[in-house]
PyMOL CGO cylinders between C-alpha atoms (Angstrom):
from pymol import cmd
from pymol.cgo import CYLINDER

trace = [
    CYLINDER, 80.82, -125.84, -69.20, 83.94, -123.65, -68.78, 0.3, 1, 1, 1, 1, 1, 1,
    CYLINDER, 83.94, -123.65, -68.78, 84.80, -123.27, -72.49, 0.3, 1, 1, 1, 1, 1, 1,
    CYLINDER, 84.80, -123.27, -72.49, 83.55, -119.69, -72.73, 0.3, 1, 1, 1, 1, 1, 1,
    CYLINDER, 83.55, -119.69, -72.73, 85.39, -118.54, -69.60, 0.3, 1, 1, 1, 1, 1, 1,
    CYLINDER, 85.39, -118.54, -69.60, 88.91, -119.57, -70.49, 0.3, 1, 1, 1, 1, 1, 1,
    CYLINDER, 88.91, -119.57, -70.49, 90.90, -122.38, -68.92, 0.3, 1, 1, 1, 1, 1, 1,
    CYLINDER, 90.90, -122.38, -68.92, 89.18, -124.48, -66.29, 0.3, 1, 1, 1, 1, 1, 1,
    CYLINDER, 89.18, -124.48, -66.29, 90.20, -124.03, -62.66, 0.3, 1, 1, 1, 1, 1, 1,
    CYLINDER, 90.20, -124.03, -62.66, 91.86, -126.94, -60.90, 0.3, 1, 1, 1, 1, 1, 1,
    CYLINDER, 91.86, -126.94, -60.90, 88.97, -127.49, -58.47, 0.3, 1, 1, 1, 1, 1, 1,
    CYLINDER, 88.97, -127.49, -58.47, 86.44, -127.55, -61.32, 0.3, 1, 1, 1, 1, 1, 1,
    CYLINDER, 86.44, -127.55, -61.32, 88.51, -130.10, -63.20, 0.3, 1, 1, 1, 1, 1, 1,
    CYLINDER, 88.51, -130.10, -63.20, 88.69, -132.28, -60.11, 0.3, 1, 1, 1, 1, 1, 1,
    CYLINDER, 88.69, -132.28, -60.11, 84.94, -131.99, -59.59, 0.3, 1, 1, 1, 1, 1, 1,
    CYLINDER, 84.94, -131.99, -59.59, 84.11, -132.87, -63.19, 0.3, 1, 1, 1, 1, 1, 1,
    CYLINDER, 84.11, -132.87, -63.19, 86.63, -135.74, -63.13, 0.3, 1, 1, 1, 1, 1, 1,
    CYLINDER, 86.63, -135.74, -63.13, 85.13, -137.22, -59.99, 0.3, 1, 1, 1, 1, 1, 1,
    CYLINDER, 85.13, -137.22, -59.99, 81.66, -137.01, -61.51, 0.3, 1, 1, 1, 1, 1, 1,
    CYLINDER, 81.66, -137.01, -61.51, 82.87, -138.81, -64.62, 0.3, 1, 1, 1, 1, 1, 1,
    CYLINDER, 82.87, -138.81, -64.62, 84.19, -141.81, -62.58, 0.3, 1, 1, 1, 1, 1, 1,
    CYLINDER, 84.19, -141.81, -62.58, 81.70, -142.67, -59.77, 0.3, 1, 1, 1, 1, 1, 1,
    CYLINDER, 81.70, -142.67, -59.77, 83.07, -146.22, -59.63, 0.3, 1, 1, 1, 1, 1, 1,
    CYLINDER, 83.07, -146.22, -59.63, 86.20, -145.05, -57.79, 0.3, 1, 1, 1, 1, 1, 1,
    CYLINDER, 86.20, -145.05, -57.79, 84.13, -143.69, -54.92, 0.3, 1, 1, 1, 1, 1, 1,
    CYLINDER, 84.13, -143.69, -54.92, 82.27, -147.01, -54.63, 0.3, 1, 1, 1, 1, 1, 1,
    CYLINDER, 82.27, -147.01, -54.63, 85.53, -148.98, -54.57, 0.3, 1, 1, 1, 1, 1, 1,
    CYLINDER, 85.53, -148.98, -54.57, 86.98, -146.77, -51.81, 0.3, 1, 1, 1, 1, 1, 1,
    CYLINDER, 86.98, -146.77, -51.81, 83.75, -147.06, -49.78, 0.3, 1, 1, 1, 1, 1, 1,
    CYLINDER, 83.75, -147.06, -49.78, 83.65, -150.85, -50.13, 0.3, 1, 1, 1, 1, 1, 1,
    CYLINDER, 83.65, -150.85, -50.13, 87.29, -151.17, -49.07, 0.3, 1, 1, 1, 1, 1, 1,
    CYLINDER, 87.29, -151.17, -49.07, 86.72, -149.00, -45.99, 0.3, 1, 1, 1, 1, 1, 1,
    CYLINDER, 86.72, -149.00, -45.99, 83.68, -151.06, -45.03, 0.3, 1, 1, 1, 1, 1, 1,
    CYLINDER, 83.68, -151.06, -45.03, 85.60, -154.33, -45.48, 0.3, 1, 1, 1, 1, 1, 1,
    CYLINDER, 85.60, -154.33, -45.48, 88.46, -153.23, -43.24, 0.3, 1, 1, 1, 1, 1, 1,
    CYLINDER, 88.46, -153.23, -43.24, 86.05, -151.80, -40.69, 0.3, 1, 1, 1, 1, 1, 1,
    CYLINDER, 86.05, -151.80, -40.69, 84.13, -155.09, -40.44, 0.3, 1, 1, 1, 1, 1, 1,
    CYLINDER, 84.13, -155.09, -40.44, 87.24, -157.11, -39.74, 0.3, 1, 1, 1, 1, 1, 1,
    CYLINDER, 87.24, -157.11, -39.74, 87.18, -156.05, -36.10, 0.3, 1, 1, 1, 1, 1, 1,
    CYLINDER, 87.18, -156.05, -36.10, 83.56, -157.20, -35.67, 0.3, 1, 1, 1, 1, 1, 1,
    CYLINDER, 83.56, -157.20, -35.67, 84.27, -160.94, -36.01, 0.3, 1, 1, 1, 1, 1, 1,
    CYLINDER, 84.27, -160.94, -36.01, 86.04, -163.53, -33.88, 0.3, 1, 1, 1, 1, 1, 1,
    CYLINDER, 86.04, -163.53, -33.88, 89.63, -164.12, -35.04, 0.3, 1, 1, 1, 1, 1, 1,
    CYLINDER, 89.63, -164.12, -35.04, 90.41, -167.25, -36.99, 0.3, 1, 1, 1, 1, 1, 1,
    CYLINDER, 90.41, -167.25, -36.99, 91.90, -170.30, -35.16, 0.3, 1, 1, 1, 1, 1, 1,
    CYLINDER, 91.90, -170.30, -35.16, 95.40, -169.52, -36.40, 0.3, 1, 1, 1, 1, 1, 1,
    CYLINDER, 95.40, -169.52, -36.40, 95.31, -166.13, -34.65, 0.3, 1, 1, 1, 1, 1, 1,
    CYLINDER, 95.31, -166.13, -34.65, 93.60, -167.27, -31.41, 0.3, 1, 1, 1, 1, 1, 1,
    CYLINDER, 93.60, -167.27, -31.41, 95.79, -167.09, -28.29, 0.3, 1, 1, 1, 1, 1, 1,
    CYLINDER, 95.79, -167.09, -28.29, 97.23, -170.41, -27.26, 0.3, 1, 1, 1, 1, 1, 1,
    CYLINDER, 97.23, -170.41, -27.26, 96.08, -172.03, -24.03, 0.3, 1, 1, 1, 1, 1, 1,
    CYLINDER, 96.08, -172.03, -24.03, 98.44, -172.02, -21.09, 0.3, 1, 1, 1, 1, 1, 1,
    CYLINDER, 98.44, -172.02, -21.09, 100.20, -175.21, -20.09, 0.3, 1, 1, 1, 1, 1, 1,
    CYLINDER, 100.20, -175.21, -20.09, 99.25, -174.99, -16.39, 0.3, 1, 1, 1, 1, 1, 1,
    CYLINDER, 99.25, -174.99, -16.39, 95.76, -175.42, -14.94, 0.3, 1, 1, 1, 1, 1, 1,
    CYLINDER, 95.76, -175.42, -14.94, 93.89, -172.12, -14.30, 0.3, 1, 1, 1, 1, 1, 1,
    CYLINDER, 93.89, -172.12, -14.30, 91.59, -172.01, -11.25, 0.3, 1, 1, 1, 1, 1, 1,
    CYLINDER, 91.59, -172.01, -11.25, 88.68, -169.60, -11.41, 0.3, 1, 1, 1, 1, 1, 1,
    CYLINDER, 88.68, -169.60, -11.41, 87.00, -169.23, -7.96, 0.3, 1, 1, 1, 1, 1, 1,
    CYLINDER, 87.00, -169.23, -7.96, 83.83, -167.67, -9.46, 0.3, 1, 1, 1, 1, 1, 1,
    CYLINDER, 83.83, -167.67, -9.46, 83.21, -170.71, -11.66, 0.3, 1, 1, 1, 1, 1, 1,
    CYLINDER, 83.21, -170.71, -11.66, 83.88, -173.02, -8.73, 0.3, 1, 1, 1, 1, 1, 1,
    CYLINDER, 83.88, -173.02, -8.73, 81.36, -171.24, -6.48, 0.3, 1, 1, 1, 1, 1, 1,
    CYLINDER, 81.36, -171.24, -6.48, 78.68, -171.20, -9.19, 0.3, 1, 1, 1, 1, 1, 1,
    CYLINDER, 78.68, -171.20, -9.19, 79.17, -174.93, -9.68, 0.3, 1, 1, 1, 1, 1, 1,
    CYLINDER, 79.17, -174.93, -9.68, 78.84, -175.60, -5.92, 0.3, 1, 1, 1, 1, 1, 1,
    CYLINDER, 78.84, -175.60, -5.92, 75.65, -173.55, -5.39, 0.3, 1, 1, 1, 1, 1, 1,
    CYLINDER, 75.65, -173.55, -5.39, 73.19, -176.24, -6.59, 0.3, 1, 1, 1, 1, 1, 1,
    CYLINDER, 73.19, -176.24, -6.59, 74.74, -178.71, -4.17, 0.3, 1, 1, 1, 1, 1, 1,
    CYLINDER, 74.74, -178.71, -4.17, 74.37, -176.26, -1.26, 0.3, 1, 1, 1, 1, 1, 1,
    CYLINDER, 74.37, -176.26, -1.26, 70.61, -175.97, -1.81, 0.3, 1, 1, 1, 1, 1, 1,
    CYLINDER, 70.61, -175.97, -1.81, 70.19, -179.60, -0.77, 0.3, 1, 1, 1, 1, 1, 1,
    CYLINDER, 70.19, -179.60, -0.77, 71.05, -178.59, 2.80, 0.3, 1, 1, 1, 1, 1, 1,
    CYLINDER, 71.05, -178.59, 2.80, 67.99, -176.26, 3.07, 0.3, 1, 1, 1, 1, 1, 1,
    CYLINDER, 67.99, -176.26, 3.07, 64.69, -177.47, 4.46, 0.3, 1, 1, 1, 1, 1, 1,
    CYLINDER, 64.69, -177.47, 4.46, 61.64, -177.96, 2.28, 0.3, 1, 1, 1, 1, 1, 1,
    CYLINDER, 61.64, -177.96, 2.28, 59.53, -174.87, 1.71, 0.3, 1, 1, 1, 1, 1, 1,
    CYLINDER, 59.53, -174.87, 1.71, 56.29, -176.04, 3.29, 0.3, 1, 1, 1, 1, 1, 1,
    CYLINDER, 56.29, -176.04, 3.29, 54.02, -174.83, 6.05, 0.3, 1, 1, 1, 1, 1, 1,
    CYLINDER, 54.02, -174.83, 6.05, 54.15, -176.86, 9.20, 0.3, 1, 1, 1, 1, 1, 1,
    CYLINDER, 54.15, -176.86, 9.20, 51.09, -177.77, 11.18, 0.3, 1, 1, 1, 1, 1, 1,
    CYLINDER, 51.09, -177.77, 11.18, 51.94, -175.53, 14.13, 0.3, 1, 1, 1, 1, 1, 1,
    CYLINDER, 51.94, -175.53, 14.13, 52.50, -172.48, 11.91, 0.3, 1, 1, 1, 1, 1, 1,
    CYLINDER, 52.50, -172.48, 11.91, 49.08, -172.77, 10.24, 0.3, 1, 1, 1, 1, 1, 1,
    CYLINDER, 49.08, -172.77, 10.24, 47.29, -172.98, 13.59, 0.3, 1, 1, 1, 1, 1, 1,
    CYLINDER, 47.29, -172.98, 13.59, 49.16, -169.93, 14.88, 0.3, 1, 1, 1, 1, 1, 1,
    CYLINDER, 49.16, -169.93, 14.88, 48.25, -167.83, 11.84, 0.3, 1, 1, 1, 1, 1, 1,
    CYLINDER, 48.25, -167.83, 11.84, 44.66, -169.04, 11.85, 0.3, 1, 1, 1, 1, 1, 1,
    CYLINDER, 44.66, -169.04, 11.85, 44.26, -167.99, 15.47, 0.3, 1, 1, 1, 1, 1, 1,
    CYLINDER, 44.26, -167.99, 15.47, 45.20, -164.43, 14.48, 0.3, 1, 1, 1, 1, 1, 1,
    CYLINDER, 45.20, -164.43, 14.48, 43.85, -163.95, 10.96, 0.3, 1, 1, 1, 1, 1, 1,
    CYLINDER, 43.85, -163.95, 10.96, 40.42, -165.54, 11.26, 0.3, 1, 1, 1, 1, 1, 1,
    CYLINDER, 40.42, -165.54, 11.26, 39.15, -163.27, 14.08, 0.3, 1, 1, 1, 1, 1, 1,
    CYLINDER, 39.15, -163.27, 14.08, 40.90, -160.27, 12.55, 0.3, 1, 1, 1, 1, 1, 1,
    CYLINDER, 40.90, -160.27, 12.55, 39.32, -160.65, 9.11, 0.3, 1, 1, 1, 1, 1, 1,
    CYLINDER, 39.32, -160.65, 9.11, 35.87, -161.86, 10.18, 0.3, 1, 1, 1, 1, 1, 1,
    CYLINDER, 35.87, -161.86, 10.18, 35.24, -159.85, 13.37, 0.3, 1, 1, 1, 1, 1, 1,
    CYLINDER, 35.24, -159.85, 13.37, 37.56, -156.92, 13.97, 0.3, 1, 1, 1, 1, 1, 1,
    CYLINDER, 37.56, -156.92, 13.97, 37.91, -155.41, 10.48, 0.3, 1, 1, 1, 1, 1, 1,
    CYLINDER, 37.91, -155.41, 10.48, 34.20, -155.67, 9.54, 0.3, 1, 1, 1, 1, 1, 1,
    CYLINDER, 34.20, -155.67, 9.54, 33.14, -154.23, 12.90, 0.3, 1, 1, 1, 1, 1, 1,
    CYLINDER, 33.14, -154.23, 12.90, 35.47, -151.24, 12.53, 0.3, 1, 1, 1, 1, 1, 1,
    CYLINDER, 35.47, -151.24, 12.53, 34.47, -150.65, 8.88, 0.3, 1, 1, 1, 1, 1, 1,
    CYLINDER, 34.47, -150.65, 8.88, 30.70, -150.89, 9.37, 0.3, 1, 1, 1, 1, 1, 1,
    CYLINDER, 30.70, -150.89, 9.37, 30.80, -148.94, 12.61, 0.3, 1, 1, 1, 1, 1, 1,
    CYLINDER, 30.80, -148.94, 12.61, 32.69, -146.09, 10.96, 0.3, 1, 1, 1, 1, 1, 1,
    CYLINDER, 32.69, -146.09, 10.96, 30.18, -146.07, 8.08, 0.3, 1, 1, 1, 1, 1, 1,
    CYLINDER, 30.18, -146.07, 8.08, 27.20, -145.90, 10.44, 0.3, 1, 1, 1, 1, 1, 1,
    CYLINDER, 27.20, -145.90, 10.44, 28.72, -143.07, 12.48, 0.3, 1, 1, 1, 1, 1, 1,
    CYLINDER, 28.72, -143.07, 12.48, 29.55, -141.13, 9.30, 0.3, 1, 1, 1, 1, 1, 1,
    CYLINDER, 29.55, -141.13, 9.30, 26.08, -141.62, 7.81, 0.3, 1, 1, 1, 1, 1, 1,
    CYLINDER, 26.08, -141.62, 7.81, 24.42, -139.94, 10.81, 0.3, 1, 1, 1, 1, 1, 1,
    CYLINDER, 24.42, -139.94, 10.81, 26.43, -136.73, 10.40, 0.3, 1, 1, 1, 1, 1, 1,
    CYLINDER, 26.43, -136.73, 10.40, 24.76, -133.65, 8.98, 0.3, 1, 1, 1, 1, 1, 1,
    CYLINDER, 24.76, -133.65, 8.98, 27.07, -133.39, 5.97, 0.3, 1, 1, 1, 1, 1, 1,
    CYLINDER, 27.07, -133.39, 5.97, 27.36, -137.10, 5.22, 0.3, 1, 1, 1, 1, 1, 1,
    CYLINDER, 27.36, -137.10, 5.22, 27.67, -137.79, 1.48, 0.3, 1, 1, 1, 1, 1, 1,
    CYLINDER, 27.67, -137.79, 1.48, 27.39, -134.05, 0.77, 0.3, 1, 1, 1, 1, 1, 1,
    CYLINDER, 27.39, -134.05, 0.77, 28.56, -134.52, -2.81, 0.3, 1, 1, 1, 1, 1, 1,
    CYLINDER, 28.56, -134.52, -2.81, 25.66, -136.88, -3.54, 0.3, 1, 1, 1, 1, 1, 1,
    CYLINDER, 25.66, -136.88, -3.54, 22.87, -135.46, -1.36, 0.3, 1, 1, 1, 1, 1, 1,
    CYLINDER, 22.87, -135.46, -1.36, 21.65, -132.05, -2.58, 0.3, 1, 1, 1, 1, 1, 1,
    CYLINDER, 21.65, -132.05, -2.58, 20.89, -129.34, -0.07, 0.3, 1, 1, 1, 1, 1, 1,
    CYLINDER, 20.89, -129.34, -0.07, 23.47, -130.21, 2.56, 0.3, 1, 1, 1, 1, 1, 1,
    CYLINDER, 23.47, -130.21, 2.56, 25.13, -127.34, 4.38, 0.3, 1, 1, 1, 1, 1, 1,
    CYLINDER, 25.13, -127.34, 4.38, 28.59, -128.18, 3.12, 0.3, 1, 1, 1, 1, 1, 1,
    CYLINDER, 28.59, -128.18, 3.12, 27.32, -128.64, -0.44, 0.3, 1, 1, 1, 1, 1, 1,
    CYLINDER, 27.32, -128.64, -0.44, 25.68, -125.21, -0.47, 0.3, 1, 1, 1, 1, 1, 1,
    CYLINDER, 25.68, -125.21, -0.47, 28.88, -123.67, 0.93, 0.3, 1, 1, 1, 1, 1, 1,
    CYLINDER, 28.88, -123.67, 0.93, 30.88, -125.29, -1.87, 0.3, 1, 1, 1, 1, 1, 1,
    CYLINDER, 30.88, -125.29, -1.87, 28.44, -123.94, -4.48, 0.3, 1, 1, 1, 1, 1, 1,
    CYLINDER, 28.44, -123.94, -4.48, 28.69, -120.44, -2.99, 0.3, 1, 1, 1, 1, 1, 1,
    CYLINDER, 28.69, -120.44, -2.99, 32.48, -120.66, -3.04, 0.3, 1, 1, 1, 1, 1, 1,
    CYLINDER, 32.48, -120.66, -3.04, 32.41, -121.53, -6.74, 0.3, 1, 1, 1, 1, 1, 1,
    CYLINDER, 32.41, -121.53, -6.74, 30.07, -118.60, -7.43, 0.3, 1, 1, 1, 1, 1, 1,
    CYLINDER, 30.07, -118.60, -7.43, 32.57, -116.20, -5.80, 0.3, 1, 1, 1, 1, 1, 1,
    CYLINDER, 32.57, -116.20, -5.80, 35.19, -117.04, -8.39, 0.3, 1, 1, 1, 1, 1, 1,
    CYLINDER, 35.19, -117.04, -8.39, 35.01, -114.62, -11.35, 0.3, 1, 1, 1, 1, 1, 1,
    CYLINDER, 35.01, -114.62, -11.35, 35.21, -117.37, -13.95, 0.3, 1, 1, 1, 1, 1, 1,
    CYLINDER, 35.21, -117.37, -13.95, 32.30, -119.36, -12.47, 0.3, 1, 1, 1, 1, 1, 1,
    CYLINDER, 32.30, -119.36, -12.47, 30.22, -116.41, -11.20, 0.3, 1, 1, 1, 1, 1, 1,
    CYLINDER, 30.22, -116.41, -11.20, 27.58, -116.76, -13.94, 0.3, 1, 1, 1, 1, 1, 1,
    CYLINDER, 27.58, -116.76, -13.94, 27.93, -120.46, -14.69, 0.3, 1, 1, 1, 1, 1, 1,
    CYLINDER, 27.93, -120.46, -14.69, 24.31, -121.09, -13.63, 0.3, 1, 1, 1, 1, 1, 1,
    CYLINDER, 24.31, -121.09, -13.63, 23.04, -118.58, -16.21, 0.3, 1, 1, 1, 1, 1, 1,
    CYLINDER, 23.04, -118.58, -16.21, 21.61, -120.34, -19.31, 0.3, 1, 1, 1, 1, 1, 1,
    CYLINDER, 21.61, -120.34, -19.31, 22.99, -117.55, -21.51, 0.3, 1, 1, 1, 1, 1, 1,
    CYLINDER, 22.99, -117.55, -21.51, 26.50, -117.92, -20.11, 0.3, 1, 1, 1, 1, 1, 1,
    CYLINDER, 26.50, -117.92, -20.11, 29.05, -118.27, -22.88, 0.3, 1, 1, 1, 1, 1, 1,
    CYLINDER, 29.05, -118.27, -22.88, 26.99, -116.70, -25.66, 0.3, 1, 1, 1, 1, 1, 1,
    CYLINDER, 26.99, -116.70, -25.66, 28.83, -113.99, -27.55, 0.3, 1, 1, 1, 1, 1, 1,
    CYLINDER, 28.83, -113.99, -27.55, 25.62, -112.14, -28.50, 0.3, 1, 1, 1, 1, 1, 1,
    CYLINDER, 25.62, -112.14, -28.50, 22.65, -113.13, -26.27, 0.3, 1, 1, 1, 1, 1, 1,
    CYLINDER, 22.65, -113.13, -26.27, 20.35, -110.58, -27.91, 0.3, 1, 1, 1, 1, 1, 1,
    CYLINDER, 20.35, -110.58, -27.91, 20.92, -112.10, -31.34, 0.3, 1, 1, 1, 1, 1, 1,
    CYLINDER, 20.92, -112.10, -31.34, 20.32, -115.56, -29.88, 0.3, 1, 1, 1, 1, 1, 1,
    CYLINDER, 20.32, -115.56, -29.88, 17.01, -114.46, -28.34, 0.3, 1, 1, 1, 1, 1, 1,
    CYLINDER, 17.01, -114.46, -28.34, 15.95, -112.82, -31.60, 0.3, 1, 1, 1, 1, 1, 1,
    CYLINDER, 15.95, -112.82, -31.60, 16.73, -115.93, -33.64, 0.3, 1, 1, 1, 1, 1, 1,
    CYLINDER, 16.73, -115.93, -33.64, 15.01, -118.13, -31.06, 0.3, 1, 1, 1, 1, 1, 1,
    CYLINDER, 15.01, -118.13, -31.06, 11.90, -115.96, -31.18, 0.3, 1, 1, 1, 1, 1, 1,
    CYLINDER, 11.90, -115.96, -31.18, 11.78, -116.06, -34.97, 0.3, 1, 1, 1, 1, 1, 1,
    CYLINDER, 11.78, -116.06, -34.97, 12.24, -119.84, -35.02, 0.3, 1, 1, 1, 1, 1, 1,
    CYLINDER, 12.24, -119.84, -35.02, 9.54, -120.32, -32.38, 0.3, 1, 1, 1, 1, 1, 1,
    CYLINDER, 9.54, -120.32, -32.38, 7.07, -118.11, -34.20, 0.3, 1, 1, 1, 1, 1, 1,
    CYLINDER, 7.07, -118.11, -34.20, 7.63, -120.17, -37.34, 0.3, 1, 1, 1, 1, 1, 1,
    CYLINDER, 7.63, -120.17, -37.34, 7.33, -123.54, -35.62, 0.3, 1, 1, 1, 1, 1, 1,
    CYLINDER, 7.33, -123.54, -35.62, 4.84, -123.08, -32.76, 0.3, 1, 1, 1, 1, 1, 1,
    CYLINDER, 4.84, -123.08, -32.76, 1.48, -124.84, -32.96, 0.3, 1, 1, 1, 1, 1, 1,
    CYLINDER, 1.48, -124.84, -32.96, -1.64, -122.93, -33.82, 0.3, 1, 1, 1, 1, 1, 1,
    CYLINDER, -1.64, -122.93, -33.82, -3.28, -121.32, -30.81, 0.3, 1, 1, 1, 1, 1, 1,
    CYLINDER, -3.28, -121.32, -30.81, -0.16, -121.50, -28.60, 0.3, 1, 1, 1, 1, 1, 1,
    CYLINDER, -0.16, -121.50, -28.60, 0.25, -118.58, -26.20, 0.3, 1, 1, 1, 1, 1, 1,
    CYLINDER, 0.25, -118.58, -26.20, 3.81, -119.40, -25.15, 0.3, 1, 1, 1, 1, 1, 1,
    CYLINDER, 3.81, -119.40, -25.15, 6.28, -116.67, -26.00, 0.3, 1, 1, 1, 1, 1, 1,
    CYLINDER, 6.28, -116.67, -26.00, 10.05, -116.79, -25.98, 0.3, 1, 1, 1, 1, 1, 1,
    CYLINDER, 10.05, -116.79, -25.98, 10.40, -113.89, -23.54, 0.3, 1, 1, 1, 1, 1, 1,
    CYLINDER, 10.40, -113.89, -23.54, 8.07, -115.51, -20.99, 0.3, 1, 1, 1, 1, 1, 1,
    CYLINDER, 8.07, -115.51, -20.99, 9.83, -118.85, -21.33, 0.3, 1, 1, 1, 1, 1, 1,
    CYLINDER, 9.83, -118.85, -21.33, 13.29, -117.32, -20.90, 0.3, 1, 1, 1, 1, 1, 1,
    CYLINDER, 13.29, -117.32, -20.90, 12.05, -115.41, -17.87, 0.3, 1, 1, 1, 1, 1, 1,
    CYLINDER, 12.05, -115.41, -17.87, 10.74, -118.67, -16.41, 0.3, 1, 1, 1, 1, 1, 1,
    CYLINDER, 10.74, -118.67, -16.41, 14.00, -120.48, -17.12, 0.3, 1, 1, 1, 1, 1, 1,
    CYLINDER, 14.00, -120.48, -17.12, 16.06, -117.66, -15.60, 0.3, 1, 1, 1, 1, 1, 1,
    CYLINDER, 16.06, -117.66, -15.60, 14.95, -118.80, -12.13, 0.3, 1, 1, 1, 1, 1, 1,
    CYLINDER, 14.95, -118.80, -12.13, 16.03, -122.40, -12.92, 0.3, 1, 1, 1, 1, 1, 1,
    CYLINDER, 16.03, -122.40, -12.92, 12.99, -123.68, -11.02, 0.3, 1, 1, 1, 1, 1, 1,
    CYLINDER, 12.99, -123.68, -11.02, 13.03, -127.09, -12.66, 0.3, 1, 1, 1, 1, 1, 1,
    CYLINDER, 13.03, -127.09, -12.66, 10.94, -129.54, -10.64, 0.3, 1, 1, 1, 1, 1, 1,
    CYLINDER, 10.94, -129.54, -10.64, 12.96, -132.56, -11.79, 0.3, 1, 1, 1, 1, 1, 1,
    CYLINDER, 12.96, -132.56, -11.79, 16.34, -131.16, -10.70, 0.3, 1, 1, 1, 1, 1, 1,
    CYLINDER, 16.34, -131.16, -10.70, 16.66, -130.54, -6.97, 0.3, 1, 1, 1, 1, 1, 1,
    CYLINDER, 16.66, -130.54, -6.97, 19.89, -128.54, -7.23, 0.3, 1, 1, 1, 1, 1, 1,
    CYLINDER, 19.89, -128.54, -7.23, 18.30, -125.78, -9.32, 0.3, 1, 1, 1, 1, 1, 1,
    CYLINDER, 18.30, -125.78, -9.32, 15.27, -125.69, -7.03, 0.3, 1, 1, 1, 1, 1, 1,
    CYLINDER, 15.27, -125.69, -7.03, 17.46, -125.14, -3.97, 0.3, 1, 1, 1, 1, 1, 1,
    CYLINDER, 17.46, -125.14, -3.97, 19.59, -122.49, -5.65, 0.3, 1, 1, 1, 1, 1, 1,
    CYLINDER, 19.59, -122.49, -5.65, 16.56, -120.56, -6.85, 0.3, 1, 1, 1, 1, 1, 1,
    CYLINDER, 16.56, -120.56, -6.85, 14.79, -120.66, -3.46, 0.3, 1, 1, 1, 1, 1, 1,
]
cmd.load_cgo(trace, "trace")
């Protein structure tokens, strides 16, 4: 490799030498791993610390051993007869009389309001106000327009007219312009929202 350029530099010789003997790198890596793993295991019995001659008292161990015996002093976890009668006297009238009366009474009073269920009932005052508020926003100003979102409405109308002329039945007098003019009012009899908005 370096024969045509004169003597080889020292770093190049070291590099080529290390490439020629990859086994040395593996031996060094294995030795480092072996010495590193020595600290991961429990020491052998010969190296374990010797036990002390005197008796060691650990208060934590003593308390944990005494806890099961202390639980025998507690009473049984059961409901007594007097407790059940006291709770029944409160919960039964509360759940069968008071809560249903309050819930159903609130529902009846709400249902007689003018704007009750305004999200579900079309034509309510509050619902029409919400629709008008959405129409004031520039993004939703023309959201009721069927042509909203088309990049080129004229091209769409032209293609629709050509497709209708090719597919309409013989003797039909319906034209695309008349139909689009009819749909522009959104006077659909099966959809109450459009009928109210177009009124």
